[in-house]
C-alpha positions, -999 to +999 in steps of 0.1 A: -458+083+488-451+061+518-482+047+537-481+080+562-460+106+567-424+110+583-402+135+599-374+127+575-338+126+592-325+141+559-338+164+528-317+169+496-320+207+488-308+223+455-289+254+451-311+269+425-344+267+403-352+230+394-337+234+360-305+257+371-281+238+368-264+238+407-253+222+432-273+194+456-265+191+493-281+170+522-288+186+555-303+171+588-340+176+584-337+204+618-309+222+603-323+227+574-362+242+588-334+260+610-320+279+587-348+291+563-362+301+592-336+322+600-333+333+564-371+335+563-385+358+588-370+379+618-357+368+653-374+396+675-408+385+661-434+378+690-428+343+696-463+332+681-453+344+650-424+329+653-439+290+657-472+294+633-440+306+601-417+282+617-450+258+616-460+267+576-419+263+569-423+229+582-452+213+566-444+230+534-412+210+526-426+181+544-454+188+512-429+188+487-411+156+507-445+134+510-454+138+480-422+132+460-427+166+440-397+168+423-380+132+421-422+124+404-405+148+379-371+131+373-351+153+394-327+136+421-335+161+452-362+170+476-366+206+477-349+238+459-339+272+478-354+294+456-379+312+469-397+318+436-407+276+443-400+267+479-383+281+505-352+298+518-321+282+523-287+295+526-251+270+536-236+284+563-259+317+572-265+328+607-288+304+627-310+320+656-308+312+686-346+314+701-356+301+666-337+273+668-351+262+701-385+266+684-381+242+661-362+217+686-392+215+697-418+218+670-397+201+646-418+169+646-452+190+648-469+196+613-506+214+600-529+189+581-565+196+569-596+180+587-601+143+571-562+144+551-529+131+566-509+146+535-486+179+549-507+211+535-492+228+505-491+257+534-479+283+508-461+319+525-456+349+511-443+381+528-474+402+527-461+437+512-440+427+488-454+394+473-492+386+483-505+351+480-530+332+491-518+316+520-497+331+553-487+364+550-451+364+568-459+403+582-496+399+587-485+371+609-463+401+631-501+416+635-523+386+644-499+379+672-499+419+684-537+413+686-532+384+715-536+353+690-520+319+696-498+304+667-530+276+654-548+307+659-530+326+629-526+294+619-568+288+609-566+326+595-554+322+571-553+283+564-592+280+570-608+264+605-606+231+593-568+223+595-547+204+628-517+200+638-501+163+637-475+160+663-452+142+681-445+120+644-422+094+641-390+109+625-370+081+598-356+076+565-369+094+538-369+064+517-382+068+479-414+051+473-404+037+445-399-003+457-367-007+435-378-035+412-406-036+382-438-039+383-452-067+354-476-094+353-475-116+382-459-089+412-476-090+442-475-066+475-486-035+487-469-017+465-494-033+432-522-024+454-509+011+454-502+015+420-537+001+409-553+028+437-540+055+426-549+047+389-585+046+394-583+081+411-569+092+381-593+077+356-615+098+370-599+128+351-589+109+322-620+083+312-601+071+286-577+047+313-598+023+320-609+011+358-595-019+374-616-038+390-604-060+413-585-039+440-562-070+450-522-069+456-519-088+424-507-081+393-530-093+368-544-083+330-559-060+337-535-039+359-519-045+332-540-028+303-549-001+329-502+006+332-507+006+294-534+028+287-513+056+312-483+050+295-505+057+258-515+088+275-485+097+289-463+097+260-445+067+278-429+034+262-466+016+261-452-016+277-478-025+307-448-022+332-444-001+361-409+003+362-390+043+376-407+068+350-442+052+347-438+044+385-432+084+395-451+094+362-485+079+379-470+100+413-469+132+399-502+128+375-517+116+411-512+140+428-520+162+400-550+157+400-557+153+440-542+185+442-520+176+469-491+209+460-527+230+464-532+251+490-569+239+485-561+204+477-579+171+479-563+158+505-557+116+514-576+102+541-557+068+552-576+044+535-560+061+504-532+045+515-531+017+540-508-010+532-527-045+535-500-072+529-476-075+559-439-068+540-420-068+579-417-104+593-398-108+624-401-132+655-434-140+668-454-132+634-474-160+616-500-155+588-498-165+547-467-141+549-451-159+570-452-191+548-442-175+516-412-163+536-408-198+546-410-210+512-391-195+491-360-196+521-368-238+522-364-237+485-332-217+483-317-246+512-313-267+487-284-244+471-268-228+501-260-252+527-252-224+555-288-220+547-309-241+583-336-262+566-371-244+576-400-263+576-428-241+560-451-238+595-467-201+588-446-193+619-420-176+623-401-190+648-367-190+657-354-217+628-373-191+605-348-161+621-319-184+625-329-185+583-335-152+579-299-140+602-276-159+571-293-155+545-288-113+557-252-125+555-249-142+525-263-109+512-246-082+529-283-068+544-283-052+579-283-089+605-314-081+620-336-110+614-362-089+609-377-101+571-388-065+559-390-050+526-353-051+514-346-082+533-384-101+520-374-085+484-340-098+478-355-131+495-377-134+464-346-118+438-327-151+449-354-172+450-359-168+413-328-165+399-326-201+413-355-212+396-345-194+362-312-214+371-329-249+373-321-278+350-350-296+334-367-319+350-358-304+385-377-312+417-372-303+449-378-325+478-411-298+484-416-307+456-424-286+423-406-253+419-433-219+423-426-202+389-419-168+410-449-150+403-481-147+408-501-162+382-532-151+368-560-153+350-551-154+316-518-167+320-500-199+298-477-222+299-458-257+318-465-239+350-503-237+342-504-270+331-486-283+366-511-269+379-542-279+371-533-310+372-524-304+408-561-291+412-578-322+397-559-347+416-568-324+445-609-323+425-612-360+427-605-364+461-625-328+473-660-322+456-653-283+466-624-283+444-640-281+402-624-302+379-604-284+355-599-288+317-559-291+316-546-272+284-518-245+298-537-217+300-552-202+331-589-196+324-620-188+344-629-224+355-591-226+370-594-189+383-627-208+403-610-236+409-580-215+428-604-193+446-624-227+465-594-233+472-586-199+489-617-202+505-605-231+523-570-220+528-596-186+545-565-166+529-572-136+507-600-149+474-577-131+444-575-158+422-541-158+417-520-182+425-488-172+442-461-189+469-489-200+493-517-217+465-489-235+450-470-247+481-503-257+495-512-269+462-482-292+454-483-302+491-514-317+492-516-332+457-488-353+462-500-365+497-529-377+479 
């Protein structure tokens, strides 16, 4: 799920029941709502009734899209046109003028419960042939004729604890799956979101172990929880969050939170906020910028087109020029902004370059970062290198404890990393990412 709901530019509609072999059509969101409204309600109804119904239709569609209701079940569409499941949509049907005008005015408004950010599952029915616990379409006419405005009508059916989100942002309906599997050593907001969702699922499924460290690092604890989840829900228990596991987590999370239920639990901003910046641009600063610079500086030794770049933690002209060049080389949108796609491509290019290095290779920026976060329990040559460098630093800095060089990332190594992170005033997660790696290697080489 995205951090906050947006109004998608397009929506993909399946012209049939979910399991029925039928065509998918992709149309503009406002075109979709105009079509639905023109097929569900009558243009001669009072305006308050029309507005209440259209707001319910907008909100229902956004709930399906935001919760990824169908993609999380393996379908390749956002919503169906079958009224047993969703709402009416008939390609090329007549659009009524007054309905079109209302949709153009309010298409980016929707209903939420107070304290929640999820578009309400705004269930509705005609109220004559079909009864439901949500809005009665014909009932809205009666209420409008009694003098109620659109919001009062919505409160009548959905309760007083609702509000309207107005003028929501419009953007691309980007799938939430990050595009690459998450595994031990992965890092970022996608990892943090999965941890939060697994912990909420664990309240309903006690066999699922809780994750205590809510950081962006995919550690052994996360791997264990993912494996347990996969065992419970009959997925391959490999501890890796690939596409199937990602969307199964989304599906079960939405189910336990009842996000597709008119009386659902809802989501608060704190449950979906993104902690780790992944849209870096000119003028930004911090450890994410430093990580980007580290990757680009290393890649510069393999791609002479990339300009030299210092690792400063500040996104200045040199960094922007390097991002421009990288985007051109990889066929990305050339805007000089390291957004999610660009940053991900930079990371993938770095990992590919590291995997092809000859033995005992060492660049001008020191031993190459292994391309994934090192966490408690890891073993191997990269851990041995870090332990040696930590001991070099420790000889000159009593705040960094000595460790045994064993090649195993043990508690003592983690404590030394935590001490270093405190000095650097960065997140104390006890793991070694590109920033920690770069600082440790650079500092050790300068002693």
